[in-house]
C-alpha positions as CSV (number, residue, x, y, z in Angstrom):
1,M,100.9,50.5,118.6
2,V,98.6,53.5,119.5
3,K,97.2,55.2,116.6
4,K,94.4,57.3,117.6
5,I,96.8,60.4,118.9
6,A,95.5,64.2,118.5
7,F,98.1,67.2,118.9
8,V,95.8,69.8,120.2
9,T,97.6,73.6,119.1
10,Y,97.2,76.9,121.5
11,Y,97.0,78.2,118.0
12,N,97.0,82.1,119.3
13,K,97.4,85.1,116.9
14,D,101.0,86.0,118.7
15,N,102.4,81.9,117.7
16,I,100.7,80.9,114.9
17,F,104.2,81.4,112.9
18,S,106.0,78.8,115.6
19,F,103.1,76.5,115.2
20,N,103.2,76.7,111.7
21,A,106.7,75.7,111.2
22,I,106.1,72.2,113.4
23,I,102.8,71.1,112.2
24,A,104.6,71.1,108.8
25,A,107.7,68.8,110.2
26,I,104.8,66.6,111.5
27,E,102.9,66.3,108.1
28,I,105.9,65.5,106.0
29,N,106.5,62.4,108.2
30,E,105.5,59.2,106.7
31,I,105.7,57.4,111.0
32,I,103.2,60.3,112.2
33,K,101.6,62.1,109.6
34,D,97.8,60.6,110.3
35,I,98.0,62.2,113.6
36,K,95.2,64.4,114.2
37,I,95.8,68.1,114.4
38,Y,93.7,70.6,116.2
39,Y,94.4,74.4,115.9
40,I,92.1,76.4,118.8
41,R,92.4,79.8,119.2
42,D,91.6,80.9,122.9
43,H,90.8,79.4,125.9
44,Q,87.4,78.7,126.0
45,K,87.0,76.6,122.8
46,L,90.0,74.4,124.2
47,F,88.1,73.7,127.3
48,D,85.0,73.6,125.6
49,K,86.0,70.9,122.9
50,L,88.3,68.8,125.1
51,P,85.8,66.6,126.4
52,E,85.1,65.5,122.8
53,I,88.6,65.4,121.5
54,L,89.2,63.0,124.9
55,D,86.3,61.0,124.2
56,E,87.6,60.1,120.7
57,Y,91.3,59.9,121.2
58,E,93.4,57.6,123.2
59,I,96.4,60.1,123.5
60,V,95.5,64.1,123.8
61,I,99.0,66.3,124.0
62,I,98.4,69.6,124.2
63,G,101.2,72.1,122.4
64,F,101.7,75.5,123.4
65,S,104.5,78.0,122.2
66,I,105.1,81.0,124.7
67,F,106.6,84.6,124.6
68,T,107.6,85.5,128.4
69,V,104.9,88.1,128.4
70,Q,102.4,85.5,128.0
71,I,103.5,83.2,131.0
72,W,101.1,84.0,133.3
73,D,98.0,83.4,130.8
74,I,99.7,80.2,129.5
75,S,100.8,78.7,133.4
76,D,96.9,79.7,134.7
77,I,95.4,77.8,131.6
78,V,97.8,74.8,132.6
79,Q,96.6,74.4,136.2
80,K,93.0,74.4,135.0
81,L,93.8,71.8,132.8
82,R,95.7,69.9,135.6
83,K,93.2,70.3,137.8
84,K,90.3,68.9,136.0
85,Y,91.7,66.7,133.3
86,R,94.8,65.9,135.7
87,N,97.1,62.7,134.0
88,R,95.1,62.6,131.4
89,L,96.5,65.0,128.9
90,L,100.3,65.0,127.8
91,L,101.1,69.4,127.7
92,I,104.4,70.1,126.2
93,A,105.6,73.8,125.2
94,G,108.0,75.5,123.3
95,G,108.8,78.7,121.6
96,P,111.2,81.8,122.7
97,H,110.2,81.7,127.0
98,P,110.8,77.5,127.2
99,S,113.7,78.0,125.4
100,G,115.4,80.1,127.6
101,D,113.9,79.2,130.6
102,P,113.1,75.2,130.3
103,K,113.2,74.4,134.3
104,G,111.1,77.0,135.0
105,T,108.2,76.0,132.0
106,L,108.0,72.8,133.0
107,G,107.3,74.1,136.7
108,M,104.2,75.2,135.5
109,G,103.0,72.0,134.8
110,F,104.2,70.7,131.2
111,D,105.8,67.1,130.1
112,V,108.3,68.2,127.8
113,V,109.8,71.3,126.9
114,F,111.1,72.2,123.3
115,I,114.4,74.0,123.4
116,G,115.1,76.3,120.0
117,E,114.0,75.2,116.9
118,S,111.9,72.2,116.9
119,E,110.8,70.3,113.8
120,R,113.2,67.8,114.4
121,S,112.5,67.0,117.8
122,I,108.5,67.4,117.8
123,V,108.9,64.9,115.1
124,E,110.7,62.2,117.1
125,Y,108.7,63.0,120.1
126,M,105.5,62.0,118.1
127,K,107.2,59.2,116.8
128,S,107.9,57.9,120.7
129,I,104.5,58.3,121.6
130,Q,103.1,56.4,118.5
131,K,105.4,53.3,119.3
132,K,104.8,53.5,123.3
133,D,108.8,54.5,123.3
134,S,110.8,56.4,125.6
135,F,111.0,59.9,124.5
136,K,113.9,61.2,127.1
137,N,116.8,60.9,124.4
138,I,115.7,63.2,122.2
139,E,118.0,66.3,121.7
140,G,116.7,70.1,122.4
141,I,114.2,68.9,124.8
142,A,113.9,69.1,128.9
143,Y,111.7,66.8,131.3
144,L,111.5,66.3,135.0
145,D,111.6,62.5,136.0
146,E,109.6,60.8,138.4
147,D,112.1,62.2,141.3
148,M,111.8,65.5,139.6
149,K,115.0,65.6,139.0
150,F,115.2,67.8,135.6
151,Y,117.2,66.9,132.4
152,K,118.0,69.2,129.5
153,N,119.0,67.0,126.7
154,K,121.8,69.3,124.1
155,K,121.0,69.3,120.6
156,N,123.8,68.8,117.8
157,Y,122.4,69.7,114.9
158,T,120.6,72.9,113.4
159,I,117.9,72.9,111.2
160,D,118.1,73.4,107.1
161,L,115.2,75.4,106.4
162,N,114.9,73.9,103.0
163,E,114.2,70.0,104.6
164,Y,111.0,71.4,105.5
165,P,107.5,73.5,104.5
166,P,107.1,77.1,105.9
167,F,103.2,75.9,106.5
168,P,101.6,73.1,106.8
169,L,99.9,72.2,103.7
170,I,97.3,69.1,104.9
171,N,96.5,70.4,108.1
172,T,96.1,74.1,105.9
173,K,97.2,76.9,107.6
174,Y,99.1,79.5,104.8
175,G,101.3,82.2,105.6
176,S,104.1,83.7,105.6
177,I,107.3,82.1,104.3
178,E,110.4,82.0,106.6
179,I,113.9,82.9,104.7
180,T,116.2,83.1,107.3
181,R,117.1,81.7,110.7
182,G,119.6,82.6,113.2
183,C,121.2,86.2,113.8
184,P,124.9,87.0,113.8
185,Y,124.7,90.5,115.5
186,M,123.5,89.1,119.4
187,C,122.0,92.2,120.4
188,Y,121.9,91.4,124.6
189,F,118.4,92.1,124.5
190,C,117.2,90.0,122.2
191,Q,116.5,85.8,121.8
192,T,117.0,85.6,118.4
193,S,120.7,84.5,118.2
194,F,120.9,83.2,121.8
195,M,117.8,80.5,120.9
196,M,118.3,80.3,117.1
197,G,122.2,80.8,116.6
198,N,124.5,83.7,115.6
199,K,124.9,82.1,112.1
200,A,122.4,83.2,109.7
201,R,120.6,80.0,107.5
202,Y,118.9,80.7,104.4
203,R,115.8,78.8,103.0
204,S,116.9,78.7,99.5
205,I,115.3,81.0,96.4
206,E,113.7,77.6,95.0
207,S,112.9,76.5,97.8
208,I,110.7,80.1,98.8
209,C,109.7,80.1,95.3
210,K,107.9,76.7,95.6
211,Y,106.0,77.6,98.4
212,I,105.0,81.3,96.8
213,K,103.8,78.8,94.0
214,I,101.4,77.4,96.5
215,L,99.9,80.1,97.8
216,K,99.7,81.5,93.9
217,K,97.3,78.3,93.4
218,E,94.8,79.5,96.4
219,N,94.9,82.6,95.2
220,L,96.6,83.8,97.8
221,T,99.0,86.8,96.1
222,D,100.1,88.7,99.3
223,I,103.3,87.1,100.3
224,R,105.6,88.3,103.0
225,F,108.4,86.9,104.9
226,I,109.7,86.2,107.6
227,T,113.5,87.0,108.9
228,P,115.1,88.3,112.0
229,N,117.2,91.3,109.4
230,A,115.5,91.2,105.3
231,F,118.2,93.2,103.6
232,S,120.8,90.6,104.8
233,Y,119.3,87.4,103.3
234,G,121.8,85.6,101.2
235,S,124.7,87.5,102.4
236,D,128.0,84.5,103.4
237,D,128.0,86.8,107.2
238,G,124.5,87.4,107.7
239,K,125.6,91.0,108.2
240,S,126.6,92.0,104.7
241,I,124.1,93.0,101.9
242,N,124.0,90.5,98.7
243,M,122.2,92.7,96.4
244,I,122.5,89.8,93.4
245,R,120.3,87.1,95.6
246,L,117.8,90.2,97.0
247,E,117.0,91.1,93.6
248,E,117.2,87.5,92.5
249,L,114.8,86.3,94.9
250,L,112.7,89.9,94.8
251,S,112.3,89.1,90.8
252,K,111.4,85.1,90.5
253,A,108.8,86.4,93.6
254,R,107.0,89.0,91.6
255,A,107.3,86.8,88.5
256,I,105.4,83.9,89.8
257,I,102.5,86.3,91.4
258,G,102.4,88.5,88.7
259,P,101.5,92.8,88.6
260,K,97.9,92.0,90.7
261,G,99.8,90.0,93.9
262,R,101.7,92.0,96.2
263,I,105.5,91.5,98.2
264,F,106.0,92.6,100.8
265,F,109.7,92.9,102.3
266,G,111.5,94.7,105.0
267,T,108.3,95.2,107.0
268,F,106.0,93.2,109.2
269,P,106.6,90.3,110.5
270,S,110.6,91.1,109.9
271,E,112.3,94.2,110.1
272,V,115.9,95.9,108.4
273,R,119.0,97.1,110.2
274,P,119.6,100.8,109.6
275,E,122.8,100.7,108.2
276,H,121.6,98.2,105.3
277,V,119.4,100.8,104.5
278,N,120.4,102.6,101.1
279,K,119.6,103.8,97.9
280,E,120.4,100.3,96.3
281,T,118.1,98.2,98.7
282,L,115.0,101.2,99.0
283,N,114.9,101.1,94.9
284,L,115.1,97.0,95.1
285,L,111.8,97.8,97.3
286,K,110.2,100.1,94.6
287,K,110.9,98.2,91.8
288,Y,109.8,94.3,93.3
289,T,107.1,95.2,95.8
290,N,104.4,96.8,97.2
291,N,105.8,97.9,100.8
292,D,104.4,101.6,101.5
293,N,106.7,101.1,105.2
294,I,109.6,99.6,106.1
295,V,110.5,99.0,110.0
296,I,114.0,99.8,111.0
297,G,115.3,98.5,114.1
298,A,116.7,102.0,116.1
299,Q,116.3,101.1,119.6
300,S,118.1,104.3,121.5
301,G,118.8,107.4,119.9
302,S,122.1,107.0,122.6
303,Q,125.0,106.0,121.1
304,R,126.4,104.7,124.6
305,V,123.2,102.8,125.2
306,L,123.5,101.3,121.6
307,D,127.4,100.3,122.2
308,L,126.0,98.6,125.6
309,C,123.2,96.9,123.8
310,N,126.1,95.5,121.0
311,R,123.8,96.8,118.6
312,G,126.7,97.2,116.1
313,H,125.1,100.7,114.6
314,N,125.5,104.0,115.1
315,V,123.0,106.8,115.3
316,N,123.7,108.6,112.1
317,D,122.8,105.1,110.5
318,I,119.6,105.7,111.9
319,F,119.3,109.1,110.3
320,Q,120.5,108.5,107.2
321,A,118.3,105.6,106.5
322,V,115.0,107.5,107.6
323,R,115.9,110.3,105.4
324,L,117.1,107.9,102.2
325,T,113.5,105.8,103.1
326,K,111.4,109.1,102.7
327,K,113.2,110.5,99.8
328,I,112.9,107.5,98.2
329,G,108.9,107.2,99.0
330,F,108.1,105.0,102.1
331,T,107.5,105.7,105.8
332,A,110.0,104.7,107.9
333,N,108.8,102.7,111.2
334,V,111.2,103.0,113.5
335,D,111.8,100.6,116.5
336,F,112.7,102.6,119.9
337,I,113.1,100.4,123.2
338,F,113.2,102.2,126.6
339,G,114.4,101.1,130.5
340,L,117.4,99.3,128.4
341,P,120.0,98.3,131.5
342,K,122.4,101.3,132.9
343,E,120.1,103.7,130.3
344,T,120.3,106.9,132.3
345,N,117.9,110.3,132.3
346,E,120.6,112.1,129.9
347,D,120.4,108.6,127.7
348,R,116.5,109.1,127.2
349,K,117.1,112.7,126.6
350,E,119.0,112.1,123.8
351,T,116.5,109.3,122.4
352,L,114.0,112.1,123.0
353,Q,115.5,114.4,120.5
354,V,116.2,112.0,118.2
355,M,113.2,110.5,117.7
356,K,111.7,114.4,117.3
357,E,114.2,114.7,114.7
358,L,112.7,111.4,112.9
359,I,109.3,112.3,113.7
360,E,109.9,115.9,112.0
361,I,111.3,114.1,109.1
362,G,108.7,111.9,108.5
363,A,109.4,108.8,110.8
364,K,106.4,107.2,112.9
365,I,108.0,105.4,116.0
366,H,107.4,102.1,117.4
367,A,107.9,102.5,121.5
368,H,108.7,99.6,123.1
369,Y,109.5,98.7,127.3
370,F,112.5,96.3,127.7
371,I,111.7,92.8,128.2
372,P,114.5,91.1,130.5
373,L,114.0,87.8,128.7
374,P,115.4,84.2,129.4
375,Q,118.9,83.2,127.6
376,T,120.2,86.6,126.9
377,P,122.6,88.9,128.4
378,F,120.2,91.3,129.8
379,S,118.2,88.0,131.4
380,R,118.4,89.3,135.3
381,A,119.1,93.1,134.8
382,K,116.7,95.4,136.8
383,V,113.6,97.1,135.2
384,K,113.2,101.0,135.9
385,R,110.1,103.2,135.5
386,I,111.3,106.1,133.1
387,D,111.1,109.7,134.1
388,K,108.3,111.6,133.9
389,K,109.2,113.8,130.8
390,T,110.0,110.6,128.8
391,E,106.4,109.2,129.6
392,D,104.3,112.6,128.7
393,F,106.6,112.9,125.6
394,L,105.5,109.3,124.4
395,R,101.8,110.1,125.5
396,D,101.6,113.3,124.1
397,F,103.1,111.9,120.6
398,N,101.3,109.1,120.5
399,F,98.0,111.4,121.0
400,R,99.2,112.8,117.8
401,G,99.6,109.8,115.8
402,K,103.3,110.0,115.7
403,I,103.8,107.3,117.9
404,F,102.5,104.3,118.6
405,G,103.4,100.8,120.9
406,S,102.4,98.8,123.8
407,W,105.7,100.4,125.9
408,K,102.7,100.8,128.9
409,K,102.3,96.9,128.8
410,Q,105.3,96.1,128.6
411,F,106.1,98.4,131.3
412,N,103.8,96.3,133.5
413,F,105.2,92.8,132.4
414,S,108.7,93.5,132.5
415,L,108.0,94.8,136.2
416,K,106.4,91.0,137.3
417,I,108.9,89.3,135.5
418,S,111.9,91.5,137.2
419,K,110.0,90.6,140.7
420,E,109.2,86.8,139.6
421,S,112.1,85.2,137.5
422,T,113.6,82.2,138.1
423,Y,116.0,82.1,135.6
């Protein structure tokens, strides 16, 4: 049996939550818990450190978690690794882009791709490497055989968050606590429902409190949560609001960390839907959290575009949410996406007017540009440049400090993806 295995994670700041989950899963498995874990932040450190790691370990596995906008940078790194080390490394990938385009990701030079949530499949893979067994029957992976034939193994289970820590406790990397996985809304531009399922699953309050206590013991009392829709935590359908469970969660979190600790809910790295913003939910935040803002997902000011995207809320919900947020004393950071499929100049005109009125109320706008993501209904949508009037509006209000975001960079990514996409 091989004993000296190193798992090197390309621990980029944009991908830490994914790695925290899978490293935590590896740690709690008795067979593979002694695998050496490395966290490496950038490509130069990766290449500087690899010779030393390869000298010490019999097998070196390098893992990448990849968003679509990262594929060119990661592809370049993989090509350099293959050129320099050939088959001395095992290269594996997971995350949103590989999950949506496993075949294209394998074509970048990876040995195995992990599809969707991977706590169980990464453990099975590491066990197969440890025992020198075949990994080819593991559920939820994709690979190319010796003849370059593509295989994608179906996954017949979903992960129970309560069975796994939210972050590593041995190879310590504390962080935000994932409390919800999956989303019932199935917005056509978003990967969450299509990658993690359209049924919301929750970490129990008991489990959440267990990890808040661990954070407090380490004097880490800024508590943040990962969830696609914060105010739906604990609801039966993932769409309604369960005020009893919400208050139980926040009150118990507050009791653990005490008055000097800080709780942030419905803000980065999470958001809320506009129709869930009401006096009751906002007053809960006021009572238990340290928020000065909430992140509201509006996405468009055109009802036609909202409907085309399957958003499930209306423009009036956005106004109502921002007015209430301002009234109760929070800043509303409102997300909008430009360049959505079938968006017209008239749709953008309506969105700009909505944004202008929201800014007058007191909101800040977080502007995005549509990126066609694999495994979504909009994955093959054609990317178009927005009109000059919209560009001028975004630039003007950006200078005034009322609009922020990386929409220009996202537009360039979108054009490139649209031209080179194979999915």
